[in-house]
C-alpha positions in Angstrom: 0.8 6.0 -13.8 -2.6 7.4 -13.0 -5.1 5.8 -10.5 -7.3 4.9 -13.5 -4.5 2.7 -15.0 -3.1 1.5 -11.7 -5.8 -0.1 -9.5 -3.2 -0.3 -6.7 -3.3 3.5 -6.4 -7.1 3.5 -6.6 -7.3 0.9 -3.8 -5.0 3.0 -1.6 -7.2 6.0 -2.2 -10.2 3.9 -1.1 -8.3 2.7 1.9 -7.5 6.3 2.8 -11.2 7.1 2.6 -12.0 4.2 4.9 -9.3 5.3 7.4 -10.7 8.8 7.4 -14.2 7.6 8.2 -13.7 4.5 10.4 -10.2 4.5 12.0 -9.6 6.1 15.3 -5.9 6.2 15.0 -5.2 7.9 18.4 -6.7 4.9 20.2 -5.9 2.3 17.6 -9.5 1.4 16.9 -11.4 0.6 13.7 -15.2 0.3 13.4 -15.2 -2.7 11.0 -18.9 -3.3 11.4 -19.8 0.2 10.3 -17.2 0.0 7.5 -18.7 -3.3 6.1 -22.1 -1.6 5.7 -20.8 1.7 4.2 -20.8 3.2 0.7 -17.0 3.7 1.1 -16.5 0.0 1.6 -18.6 -0.7 -1.5 -16.4 1.7 -3.5 -13.3 -0.1 -2.1 -14.7 -3.4 -3.2 -15.4 -2.0 -6.7 -11.8 -0.9 -6.9 -10.5 -4.2 -5.7 -12.6 -6.0 -8.4 -10.7 -3.9 -11.0 -7.6 -6.1 -10.2 -9.2 -8.9 -12.3 -8.4 -7.1 -15.5 -5.2 -5.5 -14.5 -1.9 -6.9 -15.9 1.0 -6.0 -13.4 3.4 -6.3 -16.4 2.1 -2.9 -17.4 4.0 -1.4 -14.4 7.3 -0.2 -15.7 9.4 1.2 -12.9 10.6 -0.6 -9.8 8.9 2.0 -7.7 5.5 1.4 -9.4 5.9 -2.4 -9.0 6.8 -2.1 -5.4 4.0 0.3 -4.6 1.5 -1.9 -6.5 2.4 -5.1 -4.5 2.5 -3.3 -1.2 -0.9 -1.7 -1.9 -2.3 -5.1 -2.9 -1.0 -6.8 0.2 -2.6 -4.1 2.4 -5.9 -4.4 0.5 -6.0 -8.2 1.0 -5.4 -7.8 4.7 -8.1 -5.2 5.2 -10.5 -7.2 3.1 -9.8 -10.3 5.2 -10.3 -8.5 8.5 -13.6 -7.0 7.4 -15.1 -10.0 5.7 -14.0 -12.4 8.5 -15.5 -10.1 11.1 -12.2 -9.9 13.1 -12.7 -7.9 16.2 -9.3 -7.3 17.8 -6.5 -9.0 15.9 -5.8 -11.2 12.9 -4.6 -13.8 15.5 -8.4 -14.5 16.0 -8.1 -16.5 12.8 -5.7 -19.4 12.8 -3.1 -19.1 10.0 -4.6 -15.7 8.8 -1.4 -15.1 6.8 -1.1 -18.6 5.4 -2.8 -19.5 2.2 -4.1 -22.9 1.5 -4.5 -22.2 -2.2 -2.1 -24.0 -4.4 -0.1 -21.8 -6.7 0.9 -24.6 -8.9 
């Protein structure tokens, strides 16, 4: 499935661009403030918005499904960190990984 038909792949490409520009992997640092104001982050948000019209039922193989859901999870975590202004750790936000949204 191409990145145009799989927003998960497009999102991972956007995340890769963000990592190249804002992650200092050797020291484990990320410049989230600069990221938030960058064109790369705007592109990432555009890709994330494409999820609104994507039907995961279109994914056919188990590998495509697994990759999509892993990519989506990573995207949500990065988005939460950037938008909440987290500085050092998701532990700064109580229950960061707990949703208070009812799925019923």
